[in-house]
C-alpha positions as CSV (number, residue, x, y, z in Angstrom):
1,X,14.3,7.1,13.1
2,X,11.2,5.6,11.6
3,X,10.1,1.7,13.4
4,X,6.6,0.5,12.8
5,X,5.1,-2.1,15.0
6,X,5.9,-5.1,12.4
7,X,9.8,-3.8,12.3
8,X,9.6,-3.5,16.1
9,X,8.5,-7.2,16.4
10,X,10.5,-8.1,14.1
11,X,14.0,-7.1,16.0
12,X,12.8,-8.1,19.2
13,X,12.1,-11.9,17.1
14,X,15.0,-11.8,15.7
15,X,18.1,-9.5,14.9
16,X,19.0,-10.9,11.9
17,X,16.6,-11.2,9.9
18,X,15.6,-7.7,11.0
19,X,18.8,-6.5,9.6
20,X,18.3,-7.8,6.5
21,X,15.2,-6.2,6.4
22,X,15.5,-3.2,7.1
23,X,19.2,-2.5,7.0
24,X,20.8,-4.1,4.5
25,X,17.5,-4.7,2.5
26,X,18.3,-7.7,1.5
27,X,17.4,-8.8,-1.7
28,X,15.8,-12.5,-2.2
29,X,17.7,-15.1,-4.6
30,X,13.1,-15.2,-5.9
31,X,10.1,-13.9,-5.2
32,X,9.0,-14.9,-1.5
33,X,5.7,-16.9,-2.0
34,X,3.6,-14.8,-0.3
35,X,0.0,-17.3,-1.0
36,X,0.3,-17.8,2.9
37,X,0.0,-13.6,3.7
38,X,-3.5,-14.1,1.8
39,X,-6.3,-14.8,4.3
40,X,-5.6,-12.6,6.6
41,X,-5.0,-9.5,4.2
42,X,-8.2,-10.2,2.5
43,X,-10.4,-11.4,5.7
44,X,-8.4,-8.5,7.2
45,X,-10.2,-6.1,4.6
46,X,-13.1,-6.9,4.8
47,X,-13.7,-6.6,8.1
48,X,-12.3,-3.2,7.8
49,X,-15.1,-2.5,5.0
50,X,-17.3,-3.7,8.1
51,X,-16.5,-1.4,10.3
52,X,-15.7,2.2,8.4
53,X,-18.8,1.5,6.4
54,X,-20.7,0.6,9.1
55,X,-22.7,-2.1,8.4
56,X,-22.6,-3.1,12.0
57,X,-25.7,-0.8,12.3
58,X,-28.0,-3.5,10.3
59,X,-26.4,-6.9,11.0
60,X,-28.9,-8.5,9.1
61,X,-27.7,-7.4,6.1
62,X,-23.8,-7.7,6.6
63,X,-23.4,-10.8,5.8
64,X,-24.7,-10.9,3.0
65,X,-22.9,-8.0,1.8
66,X,-19.7,-9.5,2.8
67,X,-20.3,-12.9,2.0
68,X,-21.1,-11.0,-1.6
69,X,-17.2,-9.5,-1.7
70,X,-15.3,-13.1,-1.2
71,X,-14.6,-13.6,-4.7
72,X,-13.8,-9.7,-5.6
73,X,-11.4,-8.9,-2.7
74,X,-9.7,-11.9,-3.2
75,X,-9.4,-12.2,-6.9
76,X,-7.8,-7.9,-5.7
77,X,-6.0,-9.0,-3.0
78,X,-4.0,-11.6,-5.5
79,X,-2.8,-9.3,-8.4
80,X,-1.9,-6.9,-6.0
81,X,0.5,-9.3,-4.3
82,X,1.6,-10.8,-8.2
83,X,3.4,-7.5,-8.7
84,X,5.9,-7.8,-5.6
85,X,5.9,-11.7,-5.1
86,X,4.3,-14.5,-6.7
87,X,1.4,-16.8,-5.5
88,X,2.2,-20.8,-5.1
89,X,-0.5,-22.9,-4.2
90,X,0.4,-26.3,-1.7
91,X,1.6,-28.2,-4.6
92,X,4.3,-25.5,-5.9
93,X,5.1,-25.0,-2.7
94,X,4.9,-27.0,0.7
95,X,4.7,-24.1,2.9
96,X,1.2,-22.7,1.4
97,X,-1.9,-22.9,3.3
98,X,-4.2,-23.9,1.4
99,X,-4.0,-26.3,-2.3
100,X,-6.0,-24.0,-4.5
101,X,-8.0,-20.7,-4.8
102,X,-11.0,-22.4,-4.3
103,X,-9.6,-23.7,-0.8
104,X,-9.1,-20.3,0.1
105,X,-12.3,-18.7,-1.4
106,X,-14.4,-21.7,1.2
107,X,-12.2,-20.9,4.1
108,X,-13.2,-16.8,4.0
109,X,-16.8,-17.6,3.6
110,X,-16.7,-19.7,6.7
111,X,-15.1,-16.9,8.2
112,X,-16.3,-14.6,7.5
113,X,-19.9,-16.1,8.8
114,X,-17.9,-17.0,12.1
115,X,-16.4,-13.4,12.4
116,X,-19.7,-11.5,12.5
117,X,-21.3,-13.5,15.4
118,X,-18.4,-13.0,17.7
119,X,-18.9,-8.9,16.4
120,X,-22.4,-9.5,17.6
121,X,-22.0,-12.1,20.7
122,X,-19.1,-9.7,22.1
123,X,-21.1,-6.3,21.2
124,X,-18.1,-5.1,19.5
125,X,-19.1,-3.1,16.8
126,X,-20.0,0.6,18.4
127,X,-21.1,4.2,16.0
128,X,-18.6,5.8,14.5
129,X,-15.9,2.8,15.1
130,X,-13.0,2.9,12.2
131,X,-10.8,0.1,11.1
132,X,-7.0,0.8,9.9
133,X,-6.6,3.8,12.0
134,X,-3.5,5.4,11.4
135,X,-1.4,5.9,15.1
136,X,2.1,6.9,13.4
137,X,3.4,9.1,16.1
138,X,6.9,11.1,16.7
139,X,7.9,10.5,19.9
140,X,11.4,11.7,21.8
141,X,12.1,12.4,18.1
142,X,11.3,8.8,16.9
143,X,8.6,8.4,14.8
144,X,6.6,4.9,15.9
145,X,4.3,3.7,13.9
146,X,1.1,1.3,14.4
147,X,-2.3,0.7,12.5
148,X,-4.9,-0.1,14.9
149,X,-7.6,-2.4,13.3
150,X,-10.6,-1.4,15.2
151,X,-11.0,1.8,17.5
152,X,-14.2,3.0,18.8
153,X,-15.8,4.0,21.6
154,X,-18.6,2.8,24.2
155,X,-20.2,3.2,27.9
156,X,-16.4,2.1,29.3
157,X,-14.3,4.7,27.3
158,X,-12.4,3.8,24.1
159,X,-11.8,0.3,22.9
160,X,-8.8,-1.0,20.4
161,X,-8.8,-3.8,18.4
162,X,-6.5,-6.2,16.8
163,X,-7.8,-8.7,14.0
164,X,-6.0,-12.3,14.2
165,X,-6.5,-14.5,11.0
166,X,-4.0,-17.1,11.5
167,X,-5.2,-20.6,12.5
168,X,-2.2,-20.8,15.0
169,X,-4.4,-18.7,17.9
170,X,-0.6,-19.1,20.3
171,X,1.5,-18.0,18.4
172,X,-0.2,-14.2,17.7
173,X,-1.3,-13.1,20.8
174,X,0.9,-10.5,21.9
175,X,0.0,-8.1,24.6
176,X,2.7,-5.9,23.5
177,X,1.6,-5.7,20.0
178,X,-1.6,-4.0,21.7
179,X,0.7,-1.5,24.3
180,X,2.5,-0.6,20.7
181,X,-1.2,1.1,19.7
182,X,-2.5,2.4,23.6
183,X,1.1,3.7,23.9
184,X,0.6,6.1,20.4
185,X,-2.9,6.2,20.8
186,X,-2.5,7.3,24.0
187,X,0.4,10.0,22.8
188,X,-1.5,11.2,19.9
189,X,-5.1,11.9,22.0
190,X,-4.5,12.1,25.5
191,X,-6.9,9.5,26.6
192,X,-5.9,5.8,28.0
193,X,-7.7,3.7,25.7
194,X,-10.3,1.6,27.7
195,X,-10.1,-1.3,26.9
196,X,-8.0,-3.8,24.4
197,X,-8.3,-6.8,22.8
198,X,-7.5,-9.6,20.1
199,X,-10.7,-11.3,17.7
200,X,-9.7,-14.5,16.0
201,X,-11.7,-14.5,13.0
202,X,-11.3,-18.1,12.6
203,X,-12.0,-19.2,16.4
204,X,-15.4,-20.2,17.2
205,X,-17.7,-16.9,18.6
206,X,-17.4,-18.3,22.1
207,X,-14.1,-18.3,22.6
208,X,-13.0,-15.9,19.8
209,X,-11.8,-13.2,22.1
210,X,-8.5,-12.5,23.7
211,X,-9.2,-9.7,26.8
212,X,-6.2,-8.2,27.4
213,X,-5.3,-5.9,30.7
214,X,-2.8,-3.6,31.2
215,X,-1.3,-0.8,33.1
216,X,-0.7,3.2,32.3
217,X,3.3,1.9,33.9
218,X,2.8,-0.8,31.0
219,X,3.1,2.4,28.6
220,X,6.1,3.9,30.2
221,X,7.6,1.0,30.5
222,X,7.5,-0.2,26.6
223,X,7.9,3.6,25.8
224,X,11.7,3.3,27.4
225,X,12.2,-0.7,26.2
226,X,11.7,0.7,22.9
227,X,13.9,3.5,22.5
228,X,16.1,1.5,24.3
229,X,16.4,-0.7,21.3
230,X,15.8,2.3,19.0
231,X,19.1,3.4,19.8
232,X,21.4,-0.3,19.6
233,X,19.7,-0.1,16.4
234,X,21.1,3.2,15.2
235,X,24.3,2.8,16.9
236,X,24.9,-0.5,14.2
237,X,23.9,1.1,11.4
238,X,27.0,3.5,12.0
239,X,29.0,0.5,12.6
240,X,27.3,-1.1,9.4
241,X,27.8,-4.6,11.5
242,X,25.0,-7.3,10.7
243,X,23.0,-8.8,14.0
244,X,23.7,-11.8,15.3
245,X,20.4,-14.1,15.2
246,X,18.3,-14.0,18.1
247,X,15.8,-16.3,18.1
248,X,15.1,-18.6,20.3
249,X,15.4,-21.9,17.8
250,X,13.5,-24.2,20.1
251,X,10.3,-21.9,21.0
252,X,10.1,-20.6,17.8
253,X,11.1,-23.0,14.5
254,X,7.8,-21.8,12.7
255,X,8.6,-18.5,12.6
256,X,11.9,-19.7,11.6
257,X,10.4,-22.2,9.1
258,X,8.6,-19.5,7.2
259,X,11.2,-16.4,7.1
260,X,12.4,-15.9,3.8
261,X,15.9,-15.3,5.5
262,X,16.1,-18.6,7.0
263,X,18.5,-19.7,3.5
264,X,21.3,-17.0,5.0
265,X,21.1,-17.8,8.2
266,X,23.8,-19.9,9.4
267,X,22.3,-21.1,12.4
268,X,18.6,-22.3,11.3
269,X,20.2,-24.3,8.3
270,X,22.6,-25.7,11.5
271,X,19.8,-27.6,12.9
272,X,17.7,-28.4,9.8
273,X,14.7,-26.2,11.0
274,X,13.5,-25.2,7.4
275,X,14.2,-28.9,7.0
276,X,12.9,-30.4,9.7
277,X,9.7,-28.3,11.9
278,X,6.5,-30.6,12.1
279,X,3.6,-28.0,11.8
280,X,0.3,-29.8,12.8
């Protein structure tokens, strides 16, 4: 079986949503509005360029280079998204986080400046560091997949960083995601990463990094749990029996609010999650 971290995260958050997306491949009645993915994807591409083009070697020039690319990267991303989904601003969709492309561009320009200050302040760049590193590896007959945002090496050893673009910072600090990357990195390279961390691009540079301590035992436990869950998924696929919704609606209403499968979930609709959730 092939399973990415995003797929595994969805399975552990709501098994019914996982069923619709990865097993039944349920078709939506209308194209999904992907406007809320634009910021994260664009800012990720900009800092991917920063690392893969070694712009950190000359930080005095880096900001000018990235700021000049904001408009181009935004235009390319919108064009790419519209090939399989739609882009609607807030006037057309109340779930949209941006009222216009100009608002999105302003946010991107501000975040590039903050992000570069964060990188310098926390020494998050090193020679040879790479972005979007593919870590896919076969473990116990299953292909576990993952792309680490940034991997580099410093005096302490290998570091793995994941960049986050959401303003809802508390919702996306997922230690297991970094453990997943560490597990795959160790399997491929026979070396434990020394440092794991999240970089929150929107945050003030002084508070933008969450370091995540871990032990080798954490990776062993994660590997065992993943393969236990894969066995459950495979059994459900054989029986062709959809999972029940498993998300805790009292804790994760935002997740259900943005879930494209919420209208197909009787449990979500029964509590008014889709219509009544307060985002701010």
